[in-house]
C-alpha positions as CSV (number, residue, x, y, z in Angstrom):
1,M,-16.1,-13.2,19.8
2,A,-12.9,-13.1,17.6
3,L,-12.7,-14.5,14.2
4,K,-9.3,-15.8,13.3
5,G,-7.9,-17.6,9.9
6,N,-5.7,-17.4,7.1
7,L,-6.7,-15.8,3.5
8,A,-5.8,-19.0,2.0
9,D,-9.1,-20.9,3.9
10,F,-11.5,-17.7,3.8
11,S,-10.7,-15.1,1.3
12,T,-11.0,-11.1,2.1
13,T,-14.0,-11.1,-0.1
14,Q,-16.0,-13.7,1.9
15,I,-14.8,-11.9,5.3
16,L,-16.3,-8.5,3.8
17,N,-19.6,-10.3,2.6
18,L,-19.9,-11.7,6.2
19,I,-19.3,-8.3,7.9
20,H,-21.6,-6.8,5.3
21,L,-24.6,-9.1,5.7
22,A,-24.1,-9.6,9.6
23,R,-23.9,-5.9,9.7
24,K,-20.8,-6.3,12.1
25,T,-18.6,-3.4,13.7
26,G,-15.2,-4.1,14.7
27,T,-11.8,-4.3,13.0
28,L,-10.3,-6.7,10.7
29,R,-6.5,-6.8,11.1
30,L,-4.3,-8.8,8.7
31,F,-0.5,-10.0,9.2
32,E,2.5,-10.9,7.3
33,P,2.5,-14.5,6.7
34,V,5.8,-16.0,8.3
35,L,6.7,-19.8,6.7
36,T,7.4,-21.9,10.0
37,G,9.3,-24.8,7.8
38,E,6.2,-27.2,9.1
39,M,3.7,-29.2,6.9
40,I,-0.2,-29.1,8.0
41,T,-3.1,-31.0,6.5
42,D,-6.1,-29.0,5.8
43,G,-9.9,-29.8,5.9
44,A,-9.7,-31.6,2.4
45,G,-6.6,-33.6,3.5
46,N,-4.4,-31.6,1.3
47,K,-0.8,-30.8,3.1
48,R,0.7,-27.1,2.9
49,P,3.2,-25.2,4.7
50,R,2.3,-23.7,8.1
51,I,2.0,-19.9,8.2
52,V,1.8,-18.0,11.3
53,A,1.2,-14.1,11.9
54,G,4.1,-11.7,11.5
55,K,3.8,-8.1,11.8
56,E,0.7,-6.3,11.1
57,R,0.2,-5.2,7.4
58,A,-3.4,-4.0,7.4
59,S,-6.0,-2.9,9.4
60,I,-9.6,-2.3,8.2
61,A,-12.5,-0.6,10.6
62,F,-16.4,-1.5,10.1
63,R,-19.3,0.1,11.8
64,D,-22.7,-1.6,11.4
65,G,-21.6,-3.5,8.4
66,K,-20.1,-0.6,6.5
67,L,-16.5,0.2,5.8
68,I,-15.5,3.4,7.8
69,L,-11.4,3.6,8.0
70,A,-8.2,1.5,6.5
71,A,-4.6,1.6,7.4
72,M,-1.4,0.1,5.7
73,G,1.3,-1.2,8.2
74,D,3.9,0.4,6.0
75,Q,2.0,3.6,4.8
76,D,1.9,6.9,6.5
77,G,-1.8,7.6,6.9
78,H,-1.3,10.9,8.2
79,L,-3.9,13.0,6.9
80,A,-1.3,15.7,5.0
81,N,0.1,12.5,3.4
82,V,-3.7,11.5,2.4
83,L,-4.5,15.2,1.2
84,H,-1.2,15.2,-0.8
85,K,-1.7,11.9,-2.5
86,A,-5.3,13.1,-3.3
87,G,-3.7,16.2,-4.7
88,K,-5.2,18.8,-2.5
89,L,-2.0,19.6,-0.8
90,N,1.4,20.4,-2.8
91,T,4.8,18.6,-1.7
92,E,5.9,21.5,0.5
93,Q,2.5,22.2,2.0
94,A,2.1,18.5,3.0
95,R,5.8,18.5,4.7
96,I,5.1,21.9,6.7
97,I,1.4,20.3,7.8
98,R,3.3,17.3,8.9
99,E,5.5,18.9,11.1
100,R,3.5,21.6,12.5
101,G,0.7,19.5,13.1
102,A,2.2,16.5,14.4
103,K,0.6,17.2,17.9
104,Y,-2.8,17.3,16.6
105,S,-5.5,14.5,15.7
106,D,-7.0,14.3,12.4
107,K,-10.1,15.9,13.3
108,A,-8.4,18.9,14.8
109,L,-6.0,19.5,11.5
110,A,-8.8,18.9,9.4
111,L,-10.7,21.6,11.0
112,M,-7.6,24.0,11.0
113,L,-7.0,23.1,7.3
114,I,-10.8,23.9,6.2
115,N,-10.4,27.4,8.3
116,A,-7.7,28.3,6.5
117,N,-9.2,27.7,3.1
118,Y,-6.3,24.9,2.2
119,V,-9.1,22.5,1.6
120,T,-12.5,22.0,1.9
121,Q,-14.8,19.6,3.9
122,A,-15.9,17.9,0.8
123,D,-11.9,17.4,0.0
124,V,-11.1,16.0,3.2
125,V,-14.3,13.3,2.9
126,R,-13.4,12.6,-0.7
127,S,-9.6,11.9,0.0
128,I,-9.9,9.7,3.1
129,K,-12.5,7.5,1.3
130,Q,-10.6,7.1,-1.8
131,H,-7.4,6.5,0.7
132,T,-9.8,3.6,2.5
133,V,-11.4,2.0,-0.2
134,D,-7.6,1.9,-2.3
135,I,-6.1,0.1,0.8
136,V,-9.0,-2.4,0.9
137,Y,-8.8,-3.3,-3.1
138,D,-5.5,-3.7,-2.4
139,V,-5.9,-6.2,0.5
140,M,-8.4,-8.2,-1.7
141,T,-5.4,-9.4,-4.0
142,W,-3.9,-11.1,-0.8
143,D,-4.3,-14.7,-0.7
144,R,-2.4,-16.3,2.3
145,E,-2.1,-13.5,5.1
146,P,-3.3,-14.8,8.6
147,F,-5.9,-12.5,9.8
148,I,-8.3,-11.5,13.1
149,F,-11.6,-10.1,13.1
150,E,-12.0,-8.4,16.8
151,E,-16.0,-7.4,17.1
152,N,-16.5,-3.9,18.5
153,L,-13.0,-2.7,18.2
154,T,-13.3,0.7,16.5
155,P,-10.9,3.2,15.8
156,P,-10.2,6.2,18.3
157,P,-12.8,9.2,18.3
158,D,-10.1,11.3,17.2
159,R,-9.9,9.8,13.9
160,I,-11.9,10.8,10.8
161,T,-14.2,8.1,9.4
162,V,-16.1,7.8,6.3
163,P,-19.1,5.3,6.1
164,I,-19.0,3.3,2.7
165,D,-21.4,1.0,1.4
166,L,-19.3,-2.4,1.4
167,K,-21.6,-3.8,-1.4
168,N,-20.2,-1.7,-4.0
169,V,-16.6,-2.0,-2.5
170,I,-16.7,-5.9,-2.9
171,I,-18.0,-5.6,-6.2
172,E,-15.0,-3.1,-7.7
173,G,-12.5,-5.0,-5.5
174,T,-13.5,-8.2,-7.0
175,R,-13.1,-6.8,-10.5
176,R,-9.8,-5.1,-9.8
177,A,-8.5,-8.3,-8.3
178,Q,-8.7,-10.2,-11.4
179,E,-7.0,-7.4,-13.3
180,I,-4.0,-7.2,-10.9
181,K,-3.2,-10.7,-11.4
182,P,-1.1,-10.7,-14.3
183,L,0.7,-7.7,-12.9
184,E,1.4,-9.7,-10.0
185,E,2.8,-12.3,-12.3
186,E,4.9,-9.9,-13.8
187,L,6.3,-8.4,-10.6
188,P,6.0,-11.0,-8.0
189,N,8.6,-9.3,-5.6
190,L,8.5,-6.1,-4.4
191,D,11.6,-6.2,-2.7
192,M,13.6,-5.8,-6.0
193,A,14.9,-2.3,-6.9
194,L,15.2,-0.2,-10.2
195,K,17.7,1.4,-11.8
196,F,17.8,3.7,-15.3
197,P,19.0,1.7,-18.5
198,E,21.8,3.0,-20.6
199,A,21.3,6.7,-21.9
200,P,18.1,7.2,-19.9
201,G,17.7,10.8,-21.6
202,E,17.0,9.2,-25.1
203,K,14.2,7.4,-23.6
204,F,12.6,10.0,-21.4
205,R,12.6,12.4,-24.8
206,G,9.1,12.7,-25.8
207,I,7.5,10.4,-22.8
208,H,4.5,12.2,-21.1
209,L,4.2,10.6,-17.5
210,G,1.7,11.7,-15.1
211,V,2.0,13.1,-11.6
212,D,2.0,9.7,-9.8
213,E,4.8,8.3,-12.4
214,W,7.0,11.4,-12.1
215,R,6.8,10.9,-8.0
216,V,7.8,7.2,-8.6
217,V,10.8,8.2,-10.9
218,S,12.2,10.7,-8.6
219,Y,12.8,7.7,-6.3
220,I,14.2,5.3,-8.5
221,N,17.9,4.3,-7.5
222,P,19.4,0.8,-7.2
223,K,19.5,1.0,-3.3
224,N,15.6,1.6,-2.9
225,S,13.7,-1.3,-3.2
226,I,10.0,-1.1,-5.2
227,R,8.3,-1.6,-1.8
228,Q,10.5,1.3,-0.1
229,I,9.4,3.4,-3.1
230,A,5.7,2.7,-2.5
231,K,6.0,3.6,0.9
232,A,7.7,7.1,0.4
233,C,4.8,7.7,-2.4
234,N,2.1,6.4,0.0
235,M,1.1,3.8,-2.7
236,T,-0.4,0.6,-2.1
237,D,1.1,-2.7,-3.6
238,T,-1.2,-2.6,-6.6
239,E,-0.8,1.1,-7.4
240,I,3.2,0.7,-7.5
241,R,2.7,-2.3,-9.4
242,R,0.5,-0.6,-12.1
243,I,3.2,2.4,-12.4
244,V,6.2,0.3,-12.3
245,Y,4.7,-2.3,-14.8
246,G,4.1,0.7,-17.2
247,L,7.9,2.1,-16.8
248,L,9.3,-1.3,-17.5
249,Q,7.2,-2.0,-20.5
250,A,8.4,1.3,-21.7
251,G,12.0,0.7,-21.4
252,L,12.3,3.5,-19.1
253,V,13.7,1.2,-15.8
254,Q,15.2,-2.2,-15.3
255,L,14.8,-4.7,-12.4
256,V,17.7,-5.2,-10.3
257,R,18.6,-6.6,-6.9
258,P,19.3,-4.2,-4.1
259,P,22.1,-4.4,-2.0
260,G,21.8,-7.2,0.5
261,M,19.6,-9.2,-1.4
262,Q,20.9,-12.6,-2.3
263,A,20.2,-14.5,-5.6
264,P,17.6,-17.1,-5.4
265,A,18.3,-20.2,-3.6
266,P,18.0,-23.6,-5.0
267,Q,14.6,-24.9,-4.3
268,G,14.0,-26.6,-0.7
269,P,12.5,-25.8,2.3
270,T,11.8,-22.3,3.6
271,V,12.4,-21.8,7.3
272,V,10.9,-18.3,7.6
273,A,9.8,-15.6,5.2
274,R,12.4,-12.6,5.6
275,R,12.8,-9.3,3.8
276,P,16.3,-7.6,3.2
277,T,17.0,-5.1,5.7
278,P,15.3,-2.0,4.6
279,I,17.5,0.9,3.2
280,A,15.3,4.3,4.1
281,P,14.1,6.2,0.8
282,P,14.0,9.8,0.9
283,T,11.0,11.2,3.1
284,T,11.1,14.4,1.5
285,V,11.4,16.0,-2.0
286,K,13.9,18.9,-1.7
287,R,13.9,19.5,-5.4
288,S,11.3,19.2,-8.1
289,V,10.6,15.7,-9.6
290,V,11.9,16.9,-12.9
291,E,15.4,18.7,-11.6
292,R,16.1,15.3,-9.6
293,L,15.5,13.2,-12.6
294,I,17.8,15.5,-14.8
295,A,20.4,15.2,-12.1
296,R,20.2,11.6,-12.2
297,I,20.4,11.1,-15.8
298,K,23.3,13.3,-16.0
299,E,25.0,11.2,-13.2
300,S,24.5,8.0,-15.1
């Protein structure tokens, strides 16, 4: 029997605890919240906007109460991307493997990469585990998405699954959810874009950025929303918020509205939650991140 509801009534933490304690097997699917413009009355007698399910945002699979796999709707969960994000493949290796390994399953591709000495079995397991828990940590910050838990629905057999103790995930995810609240208040709308400020060369002089920060910086363009940059960099909402917040605090970037996004309308009823038409961000990096940054700085 499927369990359906909304995270406004039944939090992700409560769902995970139920799955853990009942040793459930199945898949939790979460959807974008779409406002209908109607009002409903909850069990406590309070009125609130009626929300229905939009497109799928994430899916999380479990076996016997353990977390085994997770996927984010707007992320490419290809094994090459997961290994690239974990630092086990460079950008060019990941690109070639994605192109040449498109017809292979994750298990077959992992075996070929291990046999070719690109990665070890431990690399694959650790990378998938980290990718999975990062998605769950991100989902644990959501608070109004419709969801459905479909019992006994499991990933296809060709997917690589890694059993993870849910108890530890719940504890760490709860701690991280508390930490991310200030970031959500500072950056509530990931459909905003970023641009470099005046004289960006001066601001970047002497700044030491990590690999993830450089990757984000390489995609900064008023045409690319923060959400699109996150997708291009295979990052969760939480990860992109942390990086963008740091760049904003350092004065390295500024928030702007991307083309097509209208200014906030006066307060009133919202018929449906819509996002601006996406402008596809770059899918590959043909030059080094530093070279691209220098080129953009010269053009500004």
